[in-house]
Steps between C-alpha positions, in 0.01 A plus 500: 500500500877498506708671767769629265567531131777240499242225572308554174704275268511210749127523574409505131729203433331307784154576362602399150644172630167431672305534172743328259389140581147600391628668183372836626673833472485797732242752395571871544543580867499797731812490717502711814803568718472610861477377857118478491194638320532832680862563404535408133818654364494389136242362260567305181317317226675186376429384146713209385849579628461877509420705811335835440506737796175690546387783728303308763336166589162593348667583170684166515173310547326701228776445245531131595126445456490681167813318379340165578203593282703642216728194499200266543651316795296283735469566869695252711278295731655639819391855424214450256235613750672835556554569129138409423387740771704782344375404155132512593472752783768756423553486122141394415620236251298183430244603761230281345731210416416161650758292682591742775631295789284522811756680717545773239126529448456564872779760502348680200151494655632638831698768318192606302301531825781706651508732198122540518513601867784748454310739271 
């Protein structure tokens, strides 16, 4: 999360510089601006060099996730577990697919138990 909108370009440039030595690009990203999670002022989706402002953080995550699938981009290792969780538990995609990393499998299993108890 960034504290103000002027930090976006610098932060994205820093991330891109981190991936360039590995010949990786930045996948679509949700960019949130605010002091903390409870005071988000602006939400964006970044695809390539374009920032699209969206209504709220959930919409930013939803559009980012869907963009990654439409553009057939891979999840970066540092956030793969979280994207796999969303893929399986929330969007119900590739639920039966093998190769789910253990941490995501545990998150999905716990989430399914939680959903079962909340009915």
